[in-house]
MARKOLMAR-814812 format. One record per residue: residue number from 0; residue in one letter; x, y, z of N, C-alpha, C in turn. Coordinates in Angstrom, 3 decimals, padded with zeros to 6 digits. Each point is the difference from the previous one (the first is absolute). Example, Ala and Ser with C-alpha at 12.3 -4.5 7.8 and 13.67 -1.06 7.14 Angstrom:
BEGIN
<pt pos="0" code="A" n_x="013.190" n_y="-005.690" n_z="007.800" ca_x="-000.890" ca_y="001.190" ca_z="000.000" c_x="000.900" c_y="001.200" c_z="000.000"/>
<pt pos="1" code="S" n_x="-000.350" n_y="001.050" n_z="-000.720" ca_x="000.820" ca_y="001.190" ca_z="000.060" c_x="-000.770" c_y="001.090" c_z="000.730"/>
***
This chain:
BEGIN
<pt pos="0" code="M" n_x="118.400" n_y="240.319" n_z="123.866" ca_x="-000.980" ca_y="-000.928" ca_z="-000.535" c_x="-001.187" c_y="000.809" c_z="-000.513"/>
<pt pos="1" code="L" n_x="-000.424" n_y="-000.343" n_z="-001.201" ca_x="-001.158" ca_y="000.637" ca_z="-000.613" c_x="-001.174" c_y="-000.974" c_z="000.042"/>
<pt pos="2" code="F" n_x="-001.134" n_y="000.467" n_z="000.522" ca_x="-001.227" ca_y="-000.791" ca_z="000.080" c_x="-001.005" c_y="000.645" c_z="-000.939"/>
<pt pos="3" code="I" n_x="-000.311" n_y="-000.696" n_z="-001.102" ca_x="-000.942" ca_y="000.526" ca_z="-000.986" c_x="-001.331" c_y="-000.693" c_z="000.204"/>
<pt pos="4" code="E" n_x="-001.038" n_y="000.813" n_z="000.201" ca_x="-001.300" ca_y="-000.552" ca_z="000.342" c_x="-001.141" c_y="000.780" c_z="-000.640"/>
<pt pos="5" code="Y" n_x="-001.163" n_y="-000.633" n_z="000.021" ca_x="-001.264" ca_y="000.666" ca_z="-000.282" c_x="-000.753" c_y="-000.051" c_z="001.328"/>
<pt pos="6" code="P" n_x="-000.178" n_y="001.138" n_z="000.682" ca_x="-000.539" ca_y="-000.009" ca_z="001.357" c_x="-001.342" c_y="-000.712" c_z="000.190"/>
<pt pos="7" code="K" n_x="-000.815" n_y="-000.084" n_z="-001.026" ca_x="-001.301" ca_y="-000.670" ca_z="000.127" c_x="000.105" c_y="-001.514" c_z="-000.146"/>
<pt pos="8" code="C" n_x="001.147" n_y="-000.495" n_z="-000.408" ca_x="000.236" ca_y="-001.439" ca_z="-000.200" c_x="000.166" c_y="-000.678" c_z="001.361"/>
<pt pos="9" code="T" n_x="-000.825" n_y="-001.006" n_z="000.267" ca_x="000.060" ca_y="-000.675" ca_z="001.303" c_x="001.329" c_y="-000.729" c_z="000.209"/>
<pt pos="10" code="T" n_x="000.570" n_y="-000.545" n_z="-001.059" ca_x="001.303" ca_y="-000.667" ca_z="000.124" c_x="001.074" c_y="001.021" c_z="000.371"/>
<pt pos="11" code="C" n_x="-000.072" n_y="001.183" n_z="-000.611" ca_x="000.955" ca_y="001.067" ca_z="000.329" c_x="-000.170" c_y="000.440" c_z="001.457"/>
<pt pos="12" code="Q" n_x="-001.242" n_y="000.077" n_z="000.460" ca_x="-000.269" ca_y="000.375" ca_z="001.387" c_x="000.598" c_y="-001.022" c_z="000.964"/>
<pt pos="13" code="K" n_x="-000.157" n_y="-001.290" n_z="-000.316" ca_x="000.579" ca_y="-001.063" ca_z="000.834" c_x="001.524" c_y="000.106" c_z="000.016"/>
<pt pos="14" code="A" n_x="000.569" n_y="000.238" n_z="-001.171" ca_x="001.458" ca_y="000.099" ca_z="-000.112" c_x="000.526" c_y="001.186" c_z="000.805"/>
<pt pos="15" code="K" n_x="-000.676" n_y="001.118" n_z="-000.092" ca_x="000.419" ca_y="001.206" ca_z="000.725" c_x="-000.091" c_y="-000.236" c_z="001.510"/>
<pt pos="16" code="K" n_x="-001.065" n_y="-000.651" n_z="000.424" ca_x="-000.167" ca_y="-000.319" ca_z="001.417" c_x="001.135" c_y="-000.913" c_z="000.463"/>
<pt pos="17" code="W" n_x="000.372" n_y="-000.971" n_z="-000.843" ca_x="001.103" ca_y="-000.905" ca_z="000.328" c_x="001.316" c_y="000.770" c_z="000.107"/>
<pt pos="18" code="L" n_x="000.264" n_y="000.875" n_z="-000.979" ca_x="001.229" ca_y="000.804" ca_z="000.029" c_x="000.070" c_y="000.829" c_z="001.279"/>
<pt pos="19" code="D" n_x="-001.090" n_y="000.695" n_z="000.290" ca_x="-000.042" ca_y="000.852" ca_z="001.193" c_x="000.163" c_y="-000.832" c_z="001.275"/>
<pt pos="20" code="G" n_x="-000.673" n_y="-001.144" n_z="000.054" ca_x="000.064" ca_y="-000.874" ca_z="001.167" c_x="001.374" c_y="-000.613" c_z="000.220"/>
<pt pos="21" code="N" n_x="000.796" n_y="-000.068" n_z="-001.065" ca_x="001.347" ca_y="-000.562" ca_z="000.091" c_x="001.084" c_y="001.075" c_z="000.027"/>
<pt pos="22" code="G" n_x="-000.423" n_y="001.243" n_z="000.143" ca_x="000.959" ca_y="001.094" ca_z="000.121" c_x="000.821" c_y="000.256" c_z="-001.248"/>
<pt pos="23" code="V" n_x="-000.547" n_y="-000.327" n_z="-001.169" ca_x="000.725" ca_y="000.209" ca_z="-001.248" c_x="-000.167" c_y="001.466" c_z="-000.433"/>
<pt pos="24" code="V" n_x="001.116" n_y="000.649" n_z="-000.277" ca_x="-000.015" ca_y="001.384" ca_z="-000.454" c_x="-000.086" c_y="000.005" c_z="-001.522"/>
<pt pos="25" code="Y" n_x="-000.930" n_y="000.775" n_z="-000.546" ca_x="-000.199" ca_y="000.029" ca_z="-001.447" c_x="-000.512" c_y="001.355" c_z="-000.451"/>
<pt pos="26" code="T" n_x="000.128" n_y="000.238" n_z="-001.280" ca_x="-000.595" ca_y="001.163" ca_z="-000.643" c_x="-001.215" c_y="-000.498" c_z="-000.755"/>
<pt pos="27" code="D" n_x="-001.118" n_y="000.648" n_z="000.212" ca_x="-001.281" ca_y="-000.398" ca_z="-000.585" c_x="-000.212" c_y="000.726" c_z="-001.339"/>
<pt pos="28" code="R" n_x="-000.504" n_y="-000.730" n_z="-000.985" ca_x="-000.294" ca_y="000.607" ca_z="-001.308" c_x="-001.343" c_y="-000.532" c_z="-000.496"/>
<pt pos="29" code="H" n_x="-000.891" n_y="000.906" n_z="-000.318" ca_x="-001.346" ca_y="-000.326" ca_z="-000.489" c_x="000.106" c_y="-000.300" c_z="-001.496"/>
<pt pos="30" code="I" n_x="-000.349" n_y="-001.217" n_z="-000.390" ca_x="000.223" ca_y="-000.469" ca_z="-001.374" c_x="-000.848" c_y="000.736" c_z="-001.045"/>
<pt pos="31" code="K" n_x="-001.166" n_y="000.499" n_z="000.396" ca_x="-000.842" ca_y="000.737" ca_z="-000.948" c_x="000.502" c_y="001.431" c_z="-000.182"/>
<pt pos="32" code="E" n_x="000.490" n_y="000.587" n_z="001.083" ca_x="000.480" ca_y="001.386" ca_z="-000.061" c_x="001.380" c_y="000.102" c_z="-000.617"/>
<pt pos="33" code="E" n_x="000.809" n_y="-001.019" n_z="000.196" ca_x="001.366" ca_y="-000.017" ca_z="-000.549" c_x="000.286" c_y="-001.382" c_z="-000.560"/>
<pt pos="34" code="N" n_x="-000.548" n_y="-000.236" n_z="-001.198" ca_x="000.146" ca_y="-001.297" ca_z="-000.659" c_x="001.470" c_y="-000.273" c_z="-000.338"/>
<pt pos="35" code="P" n_x="000.438" n_y="-001.241" n_z="000.182" ca_x="001.367" ca_y="-000.335" ca_z="-000.410" c_x="000.214" c_y="000.253" c_z="-001.499"/>
<pt pos="36" code="T" n_x="001.172" n_y="000.471" n_z="-000.341" ca_x="000.336" ca_y="000.224" ca_z="-001.405" c_x="000.453" c_y="-001.322" c_z="-000.621"/>
<pt pos="37" code="A" n_x="000.039" n_y="-000.031" n_z="-001.313" ca_x="000.479" ca_y="-001.194" ca_z="-000.705" c_x="001.440" c_y="-000.303" c_z="000.404"/>
<pt pos="38" code="E" n_x="000.805" n_y="001.054" n_z="000.191" ca_x="001.404" ca_y="-000.188" ca_z="000.382" c_x="000.101" c_y="-000.612" c_z="001.401"/>
<pt pos="39" code="E" n_x="-000.822" n_y="000.500" n_z="000.939" ca_x="000.006" ca_y="-000.571" ca_z="001.342" c_x="-000.421" c_y="-001.470" c_z="-000.042"/>
<pt pos="40" code="L" n_x="-001.081" n_y="-000.275" n_z="-000.713" ca_x="-000.503" ca_y="-001.373" ca_z="-000.088" c_x="001.049" c_y="-000.941" c_z="-000.591"/>
<pt pos="41" code="K" n_x="000.695" n_y="000.473" n_z="-001.018" ca_x="001.047" ca_y="-000.822" ca_z="-000.622" c_x="001.114" c_y="-000.297" c_z="001.012"/>
<pt pos="42" code="A" n_x="000.442" n_y="001.009" n_z="000.711" ca_x="001.075" ca_y="-000.178" ca_z="000.982" c_x="-000.440" c_y="-000.948" c_z="001.118"/>
<pt pos="43" code="W" n_x="-001.214" n_y="000.185" n_z="000.497" ca_x="-000.510" ca_y="-000.849" ca_z="001.080" c_x="-000.169" c_y="-001.441" c_z="-000.477"/>
<pt pos="44" code="H" n_x="-000.514" n_y="-000.157" n_z="-001.213" ca_x="-000.190" ca_y="-001.345" ca_z="-000.556" c_x="001.342" c_y="-000.718" c_z="-000.113"/>
<pt pos="45" code="Q" n_x="000.985" n_y="000.689" n_z="-000.553" ca_x="001.320" ca_y="-000.611" ca_z="-000.186" c_x="000.644" c_y="-000.351" c_z="001.341"/>
<pt pos="46" code="M" n_x="-000.203" n_y="000.849" n_z="001.000" ca_x="000.582" ca_y="-000.235" ca_z="001.311" c_x="-000.710" c_y="-001.141" c_z="000.740"/>
<pt pos="47" code="S" n_x="-001.278" n_y="-000.166" n_z="-000.263" ca_x="-000.826" ca_y="-000.939" ca_z="000.766" c_x="000.262" c_y="-001.473" c_z="-000.313"/>
<pt pos="48" code="G" n_x="000.321" n_y="-000.285" n_z="-001.248" ca_x="000.116" ca_y="-001.392" ca_z="-000.414" c_x="-001.349" c_y="-000.660" c_z="-000.279"/>
<pt pos="49" code="Y" n_x="-001.088" n_y="000.752" n_z="000.170" ca_x="-001.351" ca_y="-000.506" ca_z="-000.277" c_x="-000.293" c_y="000.047" c_z="-001.491"/>
<pt pos="50" code="S" n_x="-001.012" n_y="-000.751" n_z="-000.407" ca_x="-000.494" ca_y="000.159" ca_z="-001.369" c_x="-000.763" c_y="001.318" c_z="-000.040"/>
<pt pos="51" code="I" n_x="-000.131" n_y="000.571" n_z="-001.167" ca_x="-000.694" ca_y="001.288" ca_z="-000.141" c_x="-001.449" c_y="-000.107" c_z="000.469"/>
<pt pos="52" code="K" n_x="-000.582" n_y="-001.179" n_z="-000.108" ca_x="-001.397" ca_y="-000.168" ca_z="000.399" c_x="-000.212" c_y="000.293" c_z="001.493"/>
<pt pos="53" code="K" n_x="001.047" n_y="-000.171" n_z="000.821" ca_x="-000.108" ca_y="000.282" ca_z="001.430" c_x="-000.203" c_y="001.494" c_z="000.282"/>
<pt pos="54" code="F" n_x="000.183" n_y="000.841" n_z="-001.020" ca_x="-000.194" ca_y="001.436" ca_z="000.162" c_x="-001.364" c_y="000.466" c_z="-000.508"/>
<pt pos="55" code="V" n_x="-000.780" n_y="-000.931" n_z="-000.516" ca_x="-001.304" ca_y="000.331" ca_z="-000.583" c_x="-001.109" c_y="-000.348" c_z="000.981"/>
<pt pos="56" code="N" n_x="-000.882" n_y="000.947" n_z="000.241" ca_x="-001.159" ca_y="-000.219" ca_z="000.866" c_x="-001.049" c_y="-000.785" c_z="-000.794"/>
<pt pos="57" code="T" n_x="000.041" n_y="-001.317" n_z="000.131" ca_x="-000.886" ca_y="-000.859" ca_z="-000.788" c_x="-001.410" c_y="-000.097" c_z="000.575"/>
<pt pos="58" code="S" n_x="-000.227" n_y="000.606" n_z="001.157" ca_x="-001.343" ca_y="-000.069" ca_z="000.585" c_x="-000.771" c_y="001.302" c_z="-000.128"/>
<pt pos="59" code="G" n_x="000.564" n_y="000.971" n_z="-000.700" ca_x="-000.655" ca_y="001.297" ca_z="-000.137" c_x="-000.995" c_y="000.066" c_z="-001.150"/>
<pt pos="60" code="M" n_x="-000.914" n_y="000.958" n_z="000.113" ca_x="-001.004" ca_y="000.200" ca_z="-001.051" c_x="000.644" c_y="000.411" c_z="-001.314"/>
<pt pos="61" code="L" n_x="001.009" n_y="000.861" n_z="000.074" ca_x="000.660" ca_y="000.480" ca_z="-001.213" c_x="000.672" c_y="-001.146" c_z="-000.749"/>
<pt pos="62" code="Y" n_x="000.567" n_y="-000.948" n_z="000.736" ca_x="000.627" ca_y="-001.185" ca_z="-000.595" c_x="-001.028" c_y="-000.741" c_z="-000.855"/>
<pt pos="63" code="R" n_x="-001.197" n_y="-000.167" n_z="000.550" ca_x="-001.062" ca_y="-000.702" ca_z="-000.732" c_x="-000.514" c_y="000.838" c_z="-001.171"/>
<pt pos="64" code="E" n_x="-000.204" n_y="001.292" n_z="000.245" ca_x="-000.509" ca_y="000.884" ca_z="-001.060" c_x="000.928" c_y="000.006" c_z="-001.216"/>
<pt pos="65" code="L" n_x="001.286" n_y="000.014" n_z="000.256" ca_x="000.986" ca_y="000.044" ca_z="-001.089" c_x="000.304" c_y="-001.386" c_z="-000.568"/>
<pt pos="66" code="Q" n_x="-000.633" n_y="-001.026" n_z="000.552" ca_x="000.186" ca_y="-001.389" ca_z="-000.438" c_x="001.484" c_y="-000.404" c_z="-000.009"/>
<pt pos="67" code="L" n_x="000.673" n_y="000.384" n_z="001.082" ca_x="001.441" ca_y="-000.243" ca_z="000.066" c_x="000.358" c_y="-001.473" c_z="000.159"/>
<pt pos="68" code="K" n_x="-000.919" n_y="-000.797" n_z="000.493" ca_x="000.268" ca_y="-001.435" ca_z="000.120" c_x="000.388" c_y="-000.571" c_z="-001.355"/>
<pt pos="69" code="D" n_x="-000.674" n_y="000.485" n_z="-001.043" ca_x="000.278" ca_y="-000.480" ca_z="-001.355" c_x="001.181" c_y="000.719" c_z="-000.649"/>
<pt pos="70" code="K" n_x="000.215" n_y="001.252" n_z="000.369" ca_x="001.024" ca_y="000.815" ca_z="-000.656" c_x="001.393" c_y="-000.144" c_z="000.599"/>
<pt pos="71" code="L" n_x="000.079" n_y="-000.156" n_z="001.323" ca_x="001.310" ca_y="-000.025" ca_z="000.678" c_x="000.981" c_y="-001.038" c_z="-000.536"/>
<pt pos="72" code="P" n_x="-000.443" n_y="-001.232" n_z="-000.271" ca_x="000.976" ca_y="-001.004" ca_z="-000.447" c_x="000.779" c_y="000.381" c_z="-001.259"/>
<pt pos="73" code="S" n_x="-000.581" n_y="000.827" n_z="-000.859" ca_x="000.700" ca_y="000.358" ca_z="-001.234" c_x="000.696" c_y="001.365" c_z="000.087"/>
<pt pos="74" code="M" n_x="-000.088" n_y="000.656" n_z="001.157" ca_x="000.636" ca_y="001.311" ca_z="000.157" c_x="001.451" c_y="-000.150" c_z="000.447"/>
<pt pos="75" code="T" n_x="000.845" n_y="000.910" n_z="-000.462" ca_x="001.388" ca_y="000.031" ca_z="000.461" c_x="000.036" c_y="000.663" c_z="001.382"/>
<pt pos="76" code="D" n_x="001.097" n_y="-000.193" n_z="000.718" ca_x="000.141" ca_y="000.656" ca_z="001.301" c_x="-000.120" c_y="001.518" c_z="-000.155"/>
<pt pos="77" code="E" n_x="000.616" n_y="000.548" n_z="-001.030" ca_x="-000.039" ca_y="001.453" ca_z="-000.228" c_x="-001.441" c_y="000.481" c_z="-000.192"/>
<pt pos="78" code="E" n_x="-000.801" n_y="-000.766" n_z="-000.719" ca_x="-001.409" ca_y="000.349" ca_z="-000.201" c_x="-000.774" c_y="-000.059" c_z="001.320"/>
<pt pos="79" code="V" n_x="000.332" n_y="-000.979" n_z="000.825" ca_x="-000.675" ca_y="-000.118" ca_z="001.306" c_x="000.385" c_y="001.174" c_z="000.898"/>
<pt pos="80" code="Y" n_x="001.284" n_y="000.374" n_z="000.025" ca_x="000.419" ca_y="001.157" ca_z="000.807" c_x="-000.776" c_y="001.242" c_z="-000.428"/>
<pt pos="81" code="A" n_x="-000.081" n_y="000.218" n_z="-001.303" ca_x="-000.691" ca_y="001.178" ca_z="-000.525" c_x="-001.483" c_y="-000.024" c_z="000.378"/>
<pt pos="82" code="L" n_x="-000.617" n_y="-001.155" n_z="-000.096" ca_x="-001.414" ca_y="-000.124" ca_z="000.354" c_x="-000.221" c_y="000.255" c_z="001.489"/>
<pt pos="83" code="L" n_x="000.792" n_y="-000.636" n_z="000.845" ca_x="-000.154" ca_y="000.175" ca_z="001.443" c_x="000.222" c_y="001.451" c_z="000.424"/>
<pt pos="84" code="A" n_x="000.869" n_y="000.691" n_z="-000.704" ca_x="000.294" ca_y="001.397" ca_z="000.324" c_x="-001.169" c_y="000.936" c_z="-000.315"/>
<pt pos="85" code="T" n_x="-000.995" n_y="-000.491" n_z="-000.742" ca_x="-001.136" ca_y="000.853" ca_z="-000.362" c_x="-001.018" c_y="000.135" c_z="001.122"/>
<pt pos="86" code="D" n_x="-000.051" n_y="-000.974" n_z="000.915" ca_x="-001.011" ca_y="000.023" ca_z="001.061" c_x="000.441" c_y="-000.872" c_z="001.172"/>
<pt pos="87" code="G" n_x="000.112" n_y="000.614" n_z="001.170" ca_x="000.441" ca_y="-000.717" ca_z="001.194" c_x="-000.885" c_y="-001.173" c_z="000.372"/>
<pt pos="88" code="M" n_x="-001.265" n_y="000.024" n_z="-000.433" ca_x="-000.905" ca_y="-001.086" ca_z="000.351" c_x="000.343" c_y="-001.294" c_z="-000.746"/>
<pt pos="89" code="L" n_x="000.862" n_y="000.083" n_z="-000.996" ca_x="000.450" ca_y="-001.189" ca_z="-000.723" c_x="001.169" c_y="-000.698" c_z="000.707"/>
<pt pos="90" code="V" n_x="000.618" n_y="000.698" n_z="000.946" ca_x="001.200" ca_y="-000.504" ca_z="000.660" c_x="-000.366" c_y="-000.780" c_z="001.265"/>
<pt pos="91" code="K" n_x="000.595" n_y="-001.164" n_z="000.152" ca_x="-000.189" ca_y="-000.825" ca_z="001.205" c_x="000.490" c_y="000.796" c_z="001.208"/>
<pt pos="92" code="R" n_x="-000.779" n_y="-000.049" n_z="001.043" ca_x="000.366" ca_y="000.736" ca_z="001.195" c_x="-000.364" c_y="-000.808" c_z="001.224"/>
<pt pos="93" code="P" n_x="000.565" n_y="000.336" n_z="001.132" ca_x="001.027" ca_y="001.025" ca_z="000.193" c_x="001.348" c_y="-000.452" c_z="-000.568"/>
<pt pos="94" code="L" n_x="000.853" n_y="000.979" n_z="-000.161" ca_x="001.372" ca_y="-000.239" ca_z="-000.443" c_x="000.947" c_y="000.486" c_z="001.091"/>
<pt pos="95" code="I" n_x="001.030" n_y="-000.768" n_z="000.254" ca_x="001.085" ca_y="000.415" ca_z="000.889" c_x="001.247" c_y="000.086" c_z="-000.868"/>
<pt pos="96" code="I" n_x="000.654" n_y="001.150" n_z="000.059" ca_x="001.228" ca_y="000.200" ca_z="-000.771" c_x="001.108" c_y="000.393" c_z="000.978"/>
<pt pos="97" code="T" n_x="001.075" n_y="-000.757" n_z="000.005" ca_x="001.183" ca_y="000.359" ca_z="000.791" c_x="001.192" c_y="-000.030" c_z="-000.955"/>
<pt pos="98" code="K" n_x="001.162" n_y="000.329" n_z="000.531" ca_x="001.187" ca_y="-000.064" ca_z="-000.867" c_x="000.402" c_y="-001.446" c_z="-000.293"/>
<pt pos="99" code="D" n_x="-000.514" n_y="-000.941" n_z="000.810" ca_x="000.393" ca_y="-001.401" ca_z="-000.137" c_x="-001.048" c_y="-000.927" c_z="-000.599"/>
<pt pos="100" code="Y" n_x="-001.277" n_y="000.366" n_z="000.101" ca_x="-001.052" ca_y="-000.896" ca_z="-000.477" c_x="-001.291" c_y="000.752" c_z="-000.303"/>
<pt pos="101" code="V" n_x="-000.880" n_y="-000.707" n_z="-000.712" ca_x="-001.328" ca_y="000.501" ca_z="-000.353" c_x="-001.005" c_y="-001.090" c_z="000.391"/>
<pt pos="102" code="L" n_x="-001.105" n_y="000.414" n_z="000.601" ca_x="-001.084" ca_y="-000.932" ca_z="000.328" c_x="-001.299" c_y="000.506" c_z="-000.630"/>
<pt pos="103" code="T" n_x="-000.769" n_y="-000.908" n_z="-000.593" ca_x="-001.306" ca_y="000.374" ca_z="-000.548" c_x="-001.077" c_y="-000.777" c_z="000.739"/>
<pt pos="104" code="G" n_x="-001.113" n_y="000.674" n_z="000.287" ca_x="-001.062" ca_y="-000.645" ca_z="000.762" c_x="000.438" c_y="-000.140" c_z="001.449"/>
<pt pos="105" code="F" n_x="-000.910" n_y="-000.459" n_z="000.851" ca_x="000.331" ca_y="-000.173" ca_z="001.413" c_x="-000.131" c_y="-001.459" c_z="000.388"/>
<pt pos="106" code="K" n_x="001.162" n_y="-000.615" n_z="000.226" ca_x="000.064" ca_y="-001.359" ca_z="000.523" c_x="000.838" c_y="000.104" c_z="001.265"/>
<pt pos="107" code="E" n_x="-000.678" n_y="-000.083" n_z="001.143" ca_x="000.662" ca_y="000.270" ca_z="001.282" c_x="001.271" c_y="-000.813" c_z="000.205"/>
<pt pos="108" code="A" n_x="-000.028" n_y="-001.278" n_z="-000.311" ca_x="001.188" ca_y="-000.851" ca_z="000.200" c_x="001.184" c_y="000.498" c_z="-000.839"/>
<pt pos="109" code="E" n_x="-000.264" n_y="000.365" n_z="-001.238" ca_x="001.059" ca_y="000.500" ca_z="-000.877" c_x="000.544" c_y="001.327" c_z="000.534"/>
<pt pos="110" code="W" n_x="-000.889" n_y="000.867" n_z="000.441" ca_x="000.429" ca_y="001.295" ca_z="000.531" c_x="000.835" c_y="-000.187" c_z="001.266"/>
<pt pos="111" code="K" n_x="-000.428" n_y="-000.889" n_z="000.889" ca_x="000.759" ca_y="-000.279" ca_z="001.239" c_x="001.409" c_y="-000.447" c_z="-000.334"/>
<pt pos="112" code="E" n_x="000.087" n_y="-000.930" n_z="-000.957" ca_x="001.306" ca_y="-000.543" ca_z="-000.379" c_x="000.903" c_y="001.090" c_z="-000.585"/>
<pt pos="113" code="K" n_x="-000.525" n_y="000.766" n_z="-000.942" ca_x="000.805" ca_y="001.032" ca_z="-000.670" c_x="000.419" c_y="001.115" c_z="000.949"/>
<pt pos="114" code="M" n_x="-000.895" n_y="000.344" n_z="000.931" ca_x="000.274" ca_y="001.131" ca_z="000.891" c_x="000.617" c_y="-000.435" c_z="001.317"/>
<pt pos="115" code="G" n_x="000.196" n_y="-001.301" n_z="000.174" ca_x="000.618" ca_y="-000.490" ca_z="001.216" c_x="-000.815" c_y="000.266" c_z="001.255"/>
<pt pos="116" code="R" n_x="-001.309" n_y="-000.131" n_z="-000.111" ca_x="-000.900" ca_y="000.274" ca_z="001.144" c_x="-000.453" c_y="-001.284" c_z="000.647"/>
***
């Protein structure tokens, strides 16, 4: 299991505490130091079944600065992958990646269900 986080993000901190408290074994990846590539994002998006918007950090400063609220609806998935790959702060976090599923953001009930906790 891959846990992609931004350590200063309070939601990521809560998620990590939950993982540790539930004995979940994972590999940690800092999203700013090792930003997901467009290829990774495409694979995760396709595997997740989510809309591409679920991979976009809509509450970040960069999202507002780039006026993505107005631009995203007319962008193709490929354009969104390329954009998200430019800066980890644009990507919704935390992310959980396994061979069977992908989770974006931290919703404890969803995580419990998916991880069988």
